[in-house]
C-alpha positions as CSV (number, residue, x, y, z in Angstrom):
1,M,15.2,-4.9,-31.3
2,F,12.2,-6.0,-29.2
3,R,12.0,-5.6,-25.4
4,P,11.3,-8.6,-23.2
5,F,7.7,-9.6,-22.9
6,Q,5.8,-8.1,-20.0
7,K,2.8,-9.4,-18.2
8,T,0.8,-6.2,-19.0
9,D,1.4,-6.5,-22.8
10,P,-1.7,-8.7,-23.5
11,L,-3.9,-5.9,-22.2
12,Y,-2.9,-3.9,-25.3
13,Y,-4.3,-6.6,-27.6
14,V,-7.8,-6.3,-26.2
15,G,-8.3,-3.1,-28.2
16,L,-7.5,-4.9,-31.4
17,V,-10.9,-6.3,-31.4
18,F,-12.2,-3.0,-32.8
19,M,-10.2,-3.5,-36.0
20,V,-13.1,-5.6,-37.1
21,F,-14.9,-2.3,-38.1
22,P,-12.4,-0.9,-40.6
23,L,-11.5,-4.4,-41.9
24,G,-15.1,-5.6,-42.1
25,G,-16.2,-2.2,-43.3
26,V,-15.1,-3.1,-46.8
27,A,-17.8,-5.8,-47.0
28,W,-20.4,-4.2,-44.8
29,F,-20.3,-0.5,-45.3
30,G,-18.7,-0.1,-48.7
31,Y,-15.3,1.1,-47.6
32,P,-12.7,1.1,-50.5
33,S,-11.0,-2.2,-50.7
34,W,-7.5,-0.6,-50.6
35,T,-8.2,0.5,-47.0
36,I,-7.6,-3.1,-46.0
37,I,-3.9,-2.5,-46.6
38,L,-4.0,0.7,-44.5
39,S,-5.9,-1.0,-41.6
40,T,-3.6,-4.0,-41.7
41,L,-0.5,-1.8,-41.5
42,F,-2.1,0.1,-38.6
43,A,-2.6,-3.1,-36.6
44,L,1.0,-4.2,-37.4
45,A,2.4,-0.7,-36.4
46,Y,0.4,-0.8,-33.2
47,I,1.7,-4.3,-32.3
48,I,5.3,-3.4,-33.1
49,I,5.3,-0.1,-31.2
50,I,4.1,-2.1,-28.1
51,H,7.1,-4.4,-28.2
52,I,9.9,-2.4,-29.7
53,K,12.7,-1.2,-27.5
54,D,12.7,2.5,-26.5
55,S,16.2,2.9,-27.9
56,Y,14.7,2.7,-31.5
57,R,13.4,6.3,-31.3
58,K,13.2,7.0,-35.0
59,T,11.4,3.8,-35.7
60,I,9.0,4.5,-32.9
61,A,8.4,8.1,-34.2
62,F,7.7,6.7,-37.7
63,L,5.2,4.2,-36.4
64,W,3.6,6.7,-34.1
65,F,3.0,9.2,-36.9
66,Y,1.6,6.4,-39.2
67,L,-0.9,5.5,-36.5
68,L,-1.9,9.2,-36.2
69,F,-2.1,9.6,-40.0
70,Y,-4.3,6.5,-40.3
71,I,-6.8,7.7,-37.8
72,I,-7.0,11.2,-39.2
73,F,-7.2,10.0,-42.8
74,M,-9.9,7.3,-42.1
75,T,-11.9,9.8,-40.0
76,T,-11.9,12.7,-42.5
77,Q,-12.0,10.7,-45.7
78,I,-13.8,7.4,-45.0
79,E,-15.9,7.3,-41.8
80,G,-16.3,9.9,-39.1
81,S,-16.7,7.3,-36.3
82,M,-13.1,6.2,-36.8
83,M,-12.3,9.1,-34.6
84,W,-12.8,6.7,-31.7
85,F,-9.5,5.1,-32.7
86,F,-7.7,7.9,-30.9
87,F,-8.1,5.7,-27.8
88,Y,-5.3,3.5,-29.2
89,L,-2.9,6.4,-29.0
90,G,-4.3,7.4,-25.6
91,N,-3.4,4.0,-24.2
92,L,0.1,4.1,-25.7
93,L,0.7,7.6,-24.3
94,T,-0.4,6.6,-20.8
95,Y,0.8,3.1,-20.3
96,R,3.4,2.3,-23.0
97,F,5.4,5.5,-22.9
98,E,4.1,7.4,-19.8
99,D,4.7,10.6,-21.8
100,S,4.8,14.1,-20.3
101,N,2.7,16.9,-21.7
102,R,5.7,18.3,-23.5
103,S,6.5,15.1,-25.5
104,Y,6.1,15.1,-29.3
105,R,3.7,12.2,-29.0
106,F,1.4,14.0,-26.6
107,I,1.5,17.3,-28.5
108,S,0.9,15.6,-31.9
109,F,-1.9,13.5,-30.3
110,L,-3.7,16.7,-29.2
111,I,-3.2,18.4,-32.5
112,G,-4.5,15.4,-34.4
113,L,-7.5,15.0,-32.1
114,F,-8.5,18.7,-32.2
115,S,-7.9,18.9,-36.0
116,T,-10.1,15.8,-36.6
117,A,-12.8,17.2,-34.3
118,S,-12.6,20.6,-36.0
119,F,-13.0,18.9,-39.4
120,G,-16.2,17.2,-38.3
121,I,-17.6,20.4,-36.6
122,F,-16.8,23.0,-39.3
123,F,-16.6,21.1,-42.6
124,V,-19.4,18.5,-42.3
125,D,-23.0,19.7,-42.6
126,I,-24.6,16.8,-40.9
127,L,-25.6,17.7,-37.3
128,T,-25.1,14.3,-35.9
129,V,-21.5,14.2,-37.2
130,K,-20.9,17.6,-35.5
131,L,-22.2,16.4,-32.2
132,M,-20.4,13.1,-32.5
133,S,-17.1,14.9,-33.1
134,I,-17.6,17.0,-30.0
135,V,-18.6,14.0,-27.9
136,I,-15.8,11.7,-29.0
137,C,-13.2,14.5,-28.6
138,L,-14.4,15.2,-25.0
139,F,-14.5,11.5,-24.2
140,I,-11.0,10.8,-25.5
141,L,-9.6,13.8,-23.5
142,A,-11.4,12.6,-20.4
143,M,-10.2,9.1,-20.8
144,V,-6.5,10.2,-21.2
145,Y,-6.8,12.6,-18.3
146,F,-8.2,10.0,-15.9
147,Q,-5.8,7.3,-17.1
148,R,-2.8,9.6,-16.6
149,K,-4.2,10.6,-13.2
150,S,-4.5,7.0,-12.2
151,V,-0.9,6.2,-13.3
152,M,0.4,9.3,-11.4
153,E,-1.4,8.2,-8.2
154,D,0.1,4.7,-8.6
155,R,3.5,6.3,-9.0
156,I,3.0,8.3,-5.8
157,Q,1.9,5.2,-3.9
158,Q,4.9,3.3,-5.1
159,K,7.1,6.2,-4.1
160,I,5.6,6.3,-0.7
161,Y,6.0,2.5,-0.4
162,Q,9.7,2.7,-1.3
163,Q,10.2,5.5,1.2
164,N,8.5,3.5,3.9
165,K,10.7,0.6,3.1
166,T,13.7,2.8,3.5
167,I,12.3,4.2,6.7
168,N,11.6,0.7,8.0
169,L,15.2,-0.4,7.2
170,L,16.6,2.7,9.1
171,A,14.2,2.1,12.0
172,A,15.3,-1.6,12.1
173,E,19.0,-0.5,12.1
174,N,18.3,2.0,14.9
175,E,16.4,-0.7,16.8
176,R,19.4,-3.1,16.6
177,N,21.7,-0.3,17.8
178,R,19.4,0.4,20.7
179,I,19.2,-3.3,21.6
180,G,23.0,-3.5,21.5
181,R,23.3,-0.5,23.9
182,D,20.6,-1.9,26.2
183,L,22.3,-5.3,26.4
184,H,25.7,-3.6,27.0
185,D,24.4,-1.2,29.6
186,S,22.2,-3.8,31.4
187,L,24.2,-7.0,31.3
188,G,27.6,-5.3,31.4
189,H,26.8,-3.5,34.6
190,T,25.2,-6.7,36.1
191,F,28.1,-8.9,35.4
192,A,30.5,-6.3,36.8
193,M,28.5,-6.2,40.0
194,M,28.3,-10.0,40.2
195,T,32.0,-10.3,39.7
196,L,32.7,-7.7,42.4
197,K,30.3,-9.4,44.9
198,T,31.8,-12.8,44.3
199,E,35.3,-11.5,44.8
200,L,34.2,-9.8,48.1
201,A,32.5,-13.0,49.2
202,L,35.7,-15.1,48.5
203,K,37.8,-12.7,50.5
204,Q,35.4,-12.8,53.4
205,L,35.4,-16.6,53.1
206,D,39.2,-16.7,53.4
207,K,38.8,-14.7,56.7
208,E,36.0,-17.2,57.8
209,N,33.7,-14.2,58.2
210,L,30.5,-16.2,57.3
211,T,28.2,-13.3,58.2
212,A,29.8,-11.0,55.6
213,V,29.9,-13.9,53.1
214,R,26.1,-14.4,53.6
215,K,25.5,-10.7,53.1
216,E,27.4,-10.7,49.8
217,L,25.7,-13.8,48.6
218,E,22.2,-12.4,49.4
219,E,23.1,-9.2,47.5
220,L,24.4,-11.3,44.7
221,N,21.1,-13.2,44.6
222,Q,19.1,-9.9,44.4
223,I,21.3,-8.7,41.6
224,S,20.7,-12.0,39.7
225,K,16.9,-11.8,40.1
226,K,16.9,-8.2,39.0
227,S,19.1,-9.0,36.0
228,M,16.8,-11.8,35.0
229,K,13.7,-9.5,35.2
230,D,15.5,-6.9,33.1
231,V,16.5,-9.4,30.5
232,R,12.9,-10.8,30.3
233,Q,11.6,-7.2,29.8
234,L,14.2,-6.6,27.1
235,V,13.2,-9.9,25.3
236,N,9.6,-9.0,25.5
237,N,10.3,-5.6,23.8
238,L,12.0,-7.5,21.0
239,K,8.9,-9.5,20.2
240,Y,7.8,-7.2,17.5
241,R,5.1,-8.3,15.1
242,T,3.7,-6.6,12.0
243,V,0.0,-5.9,12.1
244,T,-0.6,-8.7,9.5
245,E,1.4,-11.2,11.7
246,E,-0.6,-10.1,14.8
247,L,-3.9,-10.5,13.0
248,D,-2.8,-14.1,12.0
249,N,-1.9,-14.8,15.7
250,I,-5.2,-13.4,16.9
251,R,-7.1,-15.7,14.5
252,E,-5.3,-18.7,15.9
253,M,-5.9,-17.7,19.5
254,F,-9.6,-17.1,18.9
255,A,-9.9,-20.4,17.1
256,L,-8.4,-22.2,20.1
257,S,-10.7,-20.2,22.4
258,G,-13.8,-21.1,20.4
259,I,-14.7,-17.5,19.6
260,A,-15.9,-16.7,16.1
261,L,-13.9,-13.8,14.6
262,E,-14.5,-11.5,11.7
263,V,-11.7,-9.2,10.5
264,E,-12.2,-6.2,8.1
265,N,-9.0,-4.6,7.1
266,T,-8.8,-1.8,4.4
267,I,-5.4,-0.5,5.4
268,K,-2.2,-1.2,3.5
269,T,-0.3,-2.0,6.7
270,D,3.0,-2.7,5.0
271,Q,3.2,1.1,4.1
272,L,2.8,2.2,7.8
273,S,5.8,3.4,9.8
274,P,7.3,1.0,12.4
275,V,6.0,3.2,15.3
276,I,2.4,3.1,14.0
277,Q,2.6,-0.7,13.3
278,S,4.1,-1.4,16.7
279,C,1.4,0.7,18.4
280,M,-1.4,-1.0,16.4
281,T,0.0,-4.4,17.2
282,M,0.1,-3.8,20.9
283,I,-3.4,-2.3,21.0
284,L,-4.9,-5.2,19.1
285,R,-3.1,-7.6,21.4
286,E,-4.3,-5.9,24.5
287,L,-7.9,-5.6,23.3
288,T,-8.2,-9.2,22.0
289,T,-6.4,-10.7,25.1
290,N,-9.0,-9.0,27.3
291,I,-11.8,-10.5,25.3
292,I,-10.3,-14.0,25.5
293,K,-9.6,-13.8,29.3
294,H,-12.5,-11.8,30.6
295,A,-15.4,-11.2,28.2
296,K,-16.8,-14.7,27.9
297,A,-17.7,-13.8,24.3
298,S,-18.8,-16.1,21.5
299,H,-18.3,-13.6,18.6
300,C,-15.9,-10.8,17.9
301,Q,-15.4,-8.3,15.0
302,I,-12.3,-6.3,14.3
303,S,-12.4,-3.4,11.9
304,L,-9.3,-1.6,10.6
305,Q,-9.9,1.5,8.4
306,G,-7.7,4.4,7.4
307,A,-7.7,7.5,5.3
308,G,-5.4,10.0,7.0
309,K,-6.6,8.6,10.4
310,I,-6.3,4.9,11.4
311,I,-9.5,3.6,13.1
312,I,-9.3,0.4,15.1
313,Q,-12.7,-0.8,16.3
314,V,-13.2,-4.0,18.2
315,T,-16.7,-5.3,19.0
316,D,-17.7,-8.4,21.0
317,D,-20.9,-9.9,22.4
318,G,-19.4,-10.7,25.8
319,R,-20.5,-9.5,29.3
320,G,-18.9,-6.1,28.9
321,F,-17.5,-3.7,31.4
322,P,-18.6,-3.2,35.0
323,P,-19.8,0.4,35.8
324,L,-17.3,2.7,34.2
325,T,-14.9,4.7,36.4
326,G,-12.8,6.4,33.7
327,Q,-9.8,4.2,34.6
328,E,-10.5,1.6,32.0
329,L,-8.1,0.7,29.2
330,H,-5.3,2.6,31.0
331,S,-2.6,0.4,29.4
332,I,-3.8,1.4,25.9
333,K,-3.9,5.0,26.9
334,E,-0.3,4.7,27.9
335,R,0.6,3.2,24.6
336,L,-1.0,6.1,22.8
337,Q,1.5,8.4,24.4
338,L,3.9,7.4,21.6
339,V,1.5,8.6,18.9
340,K,-1.3,11.1,18.6
341,G,-4.5,9.2,19.2
342,Q,-7.5,8.5,21.5
343,V,-9.5,5.5,22.8
344,D,-13.2,5.5,23.4
345,I,-15.6,3.0,24.8
346,L,-18.5,3.3,22.3
347,S,-20.6,0.7,24.1
348,P,-19.8,-0.8,27.5
349,A,-22.0,-3.9,26.9
350,N,-24.6,-5.6,24.6
351,P,-22.5,-5.4,22.5
352,T,-19.1,-4.1,23.9
353,S,-17.5,-1.8,21.4
354,I,-14.1,0.0,21.6
355,R,-12.7,2.4,19.1
356,V,-9.1,3.6,18.9
357,I,-8.1,6.4,16.5
358,L,-4.5,7.0,15.5
359,E,-3.2,10.0,13.6
360,E,-1.1,8.3,10.9
361,G,2.4,9.6,10.8
362,E,2.1,12.2,13.6
363,M,3.8,12.4,16.9
364,P,2.6,14.2,20.0
């Protein structure tokens, strides 16, 4: 009958602290003693509706309408400030059921809220009660609106995250296929040429034509060197790191180099596309390697920020650039050909500051 316990369930219990008012109101404010029964049943109904399985629809509907009845009755007949208890229903609507605007719970919630507010406005002659009814009604509506908006944004973010996971899987599959084709095309051609050259060399050796044998072996040596270079390049292209992994590697390198490092990252890097992540990784590697090798810096700061655009800013207190010629950072400019972006030297020295802007998700 009850669903498994969830880690968010205890959050619902926090609101039960306000049950001290209707229960204690019997002793403090002269509420009728029989309201203790109604209030106790309200608390029990609230707890049950939190944990009951969604398949028990009739039971949930009964509990829901009891909660609604209790709040309306206590507000109109006992104490007007009990209207605040509509927040219990608002929390259930938003987080427990995630109801749409057309659900019976949401519609009955609005009817109950407006009816209770109307009672206080039109049937109570006390000005403070009228004002309180308006204020509480607006507050509850605003609370539910912003709660539902927050939940909807979380859903969208989760959807984007799942989509990016799918995209990353597809990209990884495409990358494996590309690697397979590159290996087949590169090594297959190389081994075919090496086989041919060795066969020709053996034939010339049988004829004791040492000059021709030497020629074939020299060409075989050149093919072997070129093949080794191609394989190394291919392996280097396979060394893909995520931005998080690259930042961890940068921290280790700076620690070994004795350079103090500060990293400020406000980007959810796991939600970025593989192309953007790869580009960011290579840019960070290029900039930080230059600092370690050439800057003679003692402190460096890396800032990653993003809201539509990804901004990478790296600042160090090293010796900076020589007089600028416009040819600086050409390797980074080449990497930006894969994405829409730009690189600027904000300050060439004292301190040295470089900013790279990437258009998230766009291609040139």
